[in-house]
C-alpha positions in Angstrom: 2.3 12.7 19.9 0.0 9.9 20.6 1.0 6.9 21.1 -1.9 5.7 18.4 0.2 7.8 16.1 3.8 6.8 16.5 1.7 3.3 15.3 0.5 4.3 11.8 3.4 6.5 11.3 5.8 3.2 12.3 3.6 1.3 9.7 2.7 3.2 6.8 7.2 4.2 7.2 8.1 0.4 7.4 5.9 -0.9 4.6 7.4 -3.1 2.0 8.2 -3.8 -0.9 5.7 -6.2 -1.5 3.2 -4.8 0.5 3.5 -1.4 -1.7 3.3 -3.7 -4.1 -0.4 -5.8 -3.2 -1.8 -2.3 -2.6 -1.2 -0.9 -5.9 -2.7 -4.7 -7.5 -5.5 -3.9 -5.0 -6.5 -0.4 -6.0 -5.6 -1.5 -9.9 -2.7 1.0 -9.9 0.1 -0.1 -12.0 3.2 0.1 -10.5 6.8 -0.7 -11.6 9.5 -2.7 -9.1 11.9 0.1 -9.9 9.0 2.9 -8.6 8.3 0.7 -5.4 11.3 0.5 -5.0 12.7 4.6 -5.4 9.9 4.8 -3.1 10.3 2.1 -0.6 13.9 3.9 -0.1 12.2 7.4 0.6 10.5 6.2 3.2 13.2 5.4 4.7 15.0 8.5 3.9 12.1 10.7 5.8 10.3 11.0 8.4 6.3 10.0 7.7 3.9 11.9 10.0 0.7 11.1 8.9 -1.1 13.1 11.3 1.1 16.8 10.2 -0.5 18.6 7.0 3.0 20.0 6.7 3.8 16.2 6.2 1.0 15.0 4.1 1.5 17.0 2.0 5.3 16.6 1.3 4.2 12.5 1.6 1.7 12.7 -0.8 4.2 15.3 -3.7 7.0 12.2 -2.9 4.5 10.1 -4.4 3.3 12.1 -6.8 7.0 12.5 -8.4 8.0 9.2 -7.6 4.7 7.4 -8.7 3.0 9.2 -11.3 0.0 11.8 -10.6 -2.0 9.1 -10.9 -0.1 6.7 -8.4 -0.4 9.4 -5.5 -3.6 10.3 -6.5 -4.5 6.3 -5.8 -2.5 6.8 -2.6 -4.2 9.0 -1.3 -7.8 7.3 -2.2 -6.0 4.3 -0.1 -5.8 6.9 3.1 -9.0 7.4 2.5 -10.8 5.3 4.8 -9.0 6.1 7.0 -9.4 9.8 6.7 -11.2 10.5 10.5 -8.6 8.6 12.5 -5.8 11.3 10.7 -8.3 14.2 10.9 -8.6 15.1 7.6 
């Protein structure tokens, strides 16, 4: 894995609850404390690799299951500005 990929993945992997709540607010997504806790817990127990289609799909599926369909779509929107880096 390239060093830049590691940095990006580590940053996503280590997002805090406060940061997640802030991003949700920024993107006008209703996110409860419980949902944020569950998603942060999922991140803590799973390897994130945004540069792997399989792992990215796993992340989006977990987001949809924990946060809901609309919120998972918002997660994809959050990543959209970085798609050229992810080669999506």
